[in-house]
N, C-alpha and C positions, 0 to 999 in steps of 0.2 A: 234222864236226858229229856230234853224238850225238844220235838222237830216243828221245824217252822216251815209251813206250807204257804208256799207263792202265791198273792192274790194275781189274779187274771187280769191285763191290763184292759180296760175298757174305755170305749171313747168320753171325750169330756163333753164336746157338744153335742146336743140335742141332734136324734138321726135325720129329723125335717129339715132343722137348720143346714146340717151338712149334705143331703142332697139339694137343697136348695143354692147353696155354693156350688156342687158339681154341675146345676143347670146354668148359673150365671158364668162359670167358666167354659162353656160351651163342651165340656164331656158330659154328652147325654149316651154315650154308648153301653154295652152290656158289662162290660166288665165294673163297671162303677155302680150299676144297679145292683149287682153280684155282692159285693162289698155291704150296703144298705141292707139286702137280704139277710146279709150273714149275722149283723148284727141286730137284727130283729129277733132271728132265729134263736139269739142267746139270751135273747131277753123274752123267749116263750112267746113269742107273737102268733097268732095263726097264721097261714098263709094267706087266707083270704083280707086278712087287714092287713097284711104287708102286702101284696098287690094293690088295694085301695088307695094307702098312702102315696106309693110309687104314682099310681093314677093320676093324684092329684099335682105331683110334681111334674112329670116327664109327658103326660098327657099321649099322644099317639104314638110317642115312643118307648112305650112302657114294654117291659117283656110281658108275653101270655100269661094268663093264670098255670096254664100248665107247666110253663119252664118255672116259674116261681114255684110250685108245688114241688117241682123236681131238687130245685136248689135247694129247698127246707128239709126235704128228705134226704140230702147227701151231706148238707153239716150236721144235722142229728145225729147222722152217723157218724160221721167225724169231726168235730169240731176243730180239726188243725187242718182240715183240707183246703188247696188252695182256690180262688175266686177266677184264675185263668184255665182256660181251654186245656185239656192234656193234649199231648203230642200224639198224633195218630200215626202209622204209617200209610194210609191209604190216604192223605191230604194232598191238595191241590199242589203241582211243582210247576214253577215259570219257567218259560221258555227262552228267557232271555239269561242265559249262561253264556260264558267269556268264549267257550268253544263255537256255539251257536253265532254270537257276534263277529267272532273272526273269519267265520265259513262265508256270511252275508257281505262284511268287507271284501273278501277277496273275490265272490262272484260280481259286485258292483265294479271292481278294480276291473278287471275282466272285459264287461260291458255294463257301460253305464246307462244305457238304455231299456236295462230287464226292468218288466214290470212287477209290482207287488206280490200279484198271484204268482209270477214264476220264480220268484224267490220264494214264496210259501210253498210251493212244489218240490223245487230243490232243498229243501231244509227242512220238509215236514211238520211246518209250525202253522198256525193259524195266520189269518190276512193281517188280523190286530196284531199280533204279536210281531210280523215284521215292519208294521207302520211305525211301532215304540221303539223299533231297534234303530232303524234309519232316521227316524225323527230323534228321539231321546239321547240314544247312548251313541250314535256315529255325527249327530248333528247335521245331516243333511236333509236339502230338498230337492224336488225335481220340478226344473225349468224347460221350456219350450226352447226349441234352437232358434237364437234370433239371427234374422234374415239380412245379409250383407251384398253389396252389388258382387262381391268376388272373394272369392277363397284367395287370398294374397301370398306369395312366396317371399323369404325369408328377403330375398334380393329387394323385392317391390316393397316390404315391410323398410328395409334401408334407405332403397331411393324416397319413400316418404319422410321419413325423417332426415334424410340430408337437404331433401328441396326445402321443407319447412325452416329448417335448421338457417338454412342460407338468406330465406327471404324475411326471417328475423333478424338476420344480422345486417342487411340493409334497411332494415327500416329502423333500426338502432342508430345507423350511421346517419341518415336520411326521416328525420322524424315525419317530412311532409310529402313520404312517396306515395301513399295511398291517395292522396291527391291527384296524382297522375296517371293512376291504374282507370283502364277501361275495361271493363269484365263485359264478355261475348258471349252467348250460346245461343241452341237451336233447342226446339219442340215444338212436338205435335201438338195441335190443339181441334178438338172435335166438337160436331156441330150437337153433339148429345152426349153428356159423360154421365151415366147412373150414380146417384149419392150411393156413402158406404151404406154399410148396414147398422153403424150405430145412430145414423142420423134418423132413420125412423124409428128410433123409439119411442115410447111414450108411457106416462105415467097411466096406470090402471089399477082399480083396486082389486081388492080379494076376491077370487073367482072370476073376473072376466076374463076372456078369450083373449089369446095373444093374438096382436093384428098378426096380417099377413102382406108380404108384397112380392110382387111378381120380379122374376130376375130378367133385367134389361140390357142388352149387351149394349155397347157403344154404336154410335152409327158408324156409317162408312165415309162419312162425307168429315173430312179434315184438311187444316193448314197446318202448316208448319210456321211458326214465327220464330224470326230470328232477331234477336234483341242486343244492343250495346248500351251500356248506362253504367254511370260513374256515382259518385259519392252523394250528389246531388239532384239524382233523376236520372230519363235517360236520353241518352245520346240520340240513337238512330233503331228505328227497328223497321222491318218489312217482311211480307209473307211471301212463301213459296209454294207451289203447289206438289214440288216433287223433292227430291232428298238432293240436301247439300252436296256437292263434289267438288274439286279444287277450283274449275272453271266459274262456277257461280260464285263459288266463297270468294276468288280474286275481285269479281266484278261488286259484290256487296262492301268489300273493303276499300274499293276506290270512292263508291255514294258514302263510307263512313267517314272517310276523309274529308269532305266538303261540309259533313254537318259538324264534324269535332272545329274545323276551321270557323265554322258560323257561331256553335255554342258556346268555343272554348277556345278564343282567339289568345289567349294567356299563353297558350302552350306552341305558338309557332313563332318562329321567327321572322318579324317582318321582312318583304322584298325578296325572301329564299324561297317561300313555299314549304318548309318542312317543318315539323314537329319538333320543337325541343325538347322534350322528355315526355313523351307520352308510352305509356307503357300499356300494352295489350297482356288480359291474362283471358284466355280461352285453355278447352282440355285439349285431350290429344286425342280427338277425332283425324281418322285420315285425312279428311281437308282441310284440318288445320295443319297438319305436319307433310304436308306434301312439298315437294321442293317447287313447284310454280308459286306456291303461298308464301313460302319462307322468301322466294325472291321478290317477290311483291312488297312484302314486309322491308326488306332492305332498302329498295329503290325508293321507297316512301320515308322512309330512316326512323321504322318505328322499332323499338325494342319488345320484346316479350317476357313477360312475368311469366317464372315457372310453373307449371303446374303438374305435379306429379300423377302418373296414368291411374286408372280405376280409382277415381279420388270425389267423387261428387258430394263428398263432406267437405270438401276445401273450396268448394266453387258457390260465390252469392247466389250465383241462378240455380242452382239445383237444390241448395240448403236452404233457401227463403224465396226468391220472386216466381217460379214456376209452382211450387207447392201453392204460394199465395195466390198466382191467378188462379189456377185452377180449382181450387178450394171454393174461389168466388163463381166461376163458370159451372161449377159440379151443379147437376138437376136442370139445369136451362136448357132448354129446347129451341133451335137455332134452324128457319126453315130453308137458309141459303148460306154460304160461306161468307157473303156479303154481310149479312147481319152478325153474323161471327166476328168479323174483323172490325166492325164498328163497337162491338161489346168491348173486345180486349183494348181497343183504343180506350176507350172510356175508362175501363178497370186501369189500366197505367197512368192515364193523365188522374188518376183519382189518388194515387200512392203519394203522400207526403214527402220531403225529400229527408225530413229526419230518419224516416225509414230506412231511406238508403245507405246514410250516414250511419245507420245501426248495425246494418248487414256488414259495412265496411269494417266496424270496429269489433264485430263479433270474428271476422276472419283472423284476427290478431291472435284472439282466445285460440279458435280451432286449431291454427298453426303450431302453437304451444302442447293442446290435448294431444295432438297427434305424436309429438316427441316424447310428452309422457307415457304414450301409451304403446312406446315402442315402433310405432308404425302400425298398429292396428287402427280397425276402425272402432272408434270411441263414443259415437252416439248411443245410449242407453245403457252406459257401462260406468259402475263407480270403479273409479282408479284407485283412490287410496284404500278399497277394501281389498283383503289380501283373497286372491283365488284358492276354492279348496283345493287342497292338495291331494285327496283322495280321489276326486273324480274328474279335476281339472276342468279346462275350460272345454264348452261344445264345437 
């Protein structure tokens, strides 16, 4: 009876060619080198020669001579031993377990303002593990609160949507409606308004000291600008040294009427001295909503384009004209109020008519954005991106 002894299967390719293939594939780990060590051990190669061959291929990623000697001794003792590491009871364990992830999720739901260190103390895991759970497992990010003019109630949001819907409906019925609108508002202008922090930024080399700038408050000298404009330019503006009340505002409206008669004669019916289709758009300041002001508007035949309360994002004077004006004046120092008035007049006259027309066209877009956002403030918000159901809006 003949007994057939199975011949051990050997590698077909050359060991150095196999190691080069491992290197080209990007597999320079320890496990791949152990397979090469096992092959050379079966060829009865000395440990030092095995290490030198590995060194020529892997370079600095080669195992140490001690590690190669230990693996050669291990394969000589048991040729069928695996090249993988053995499981050990004291091995490292990850903290990203389902129970820990669920606990962090509950803590964030209870208070979205918790810091990473507070979450790490509550769950008794490292700060790095908490970061990975928040970023990778829960897909969360921490953002600072966005400042808004006012925390709107549900009724105020609904009112914003209703007013914008009504204005858009009127605009669809009368496409040239905005040609008949006169925008008006007031704002304080200072003789010195310091520049913002980002304006003092400078390019520096590595190791250069950071520039310093002293904190400068606004000047006490100031003047209030009351301005009215339409889609082609400024109709009327004047300066006031005190706060506008209903008596002051009604007198301003009287002077505005004369300026409209001169600059927009097409809006007046000849012989009657009344406006044809002038729409005044101003905010809901007390002087604008006073009974005396409304009676004055009715007397002069002026209609009002409704503006929802607490809505500077829907007023061209607030989201375009005043920011543009103050950006130009910021950093300039004026010795007197008269000098400030002259400078404001120069800036207003330098604004091209196309900029006014663009602001009026943007007003239609903002009405639609207000409707799409459900009455919320929409600046700096991506509407088409769903909110995070875990944390919710700030």
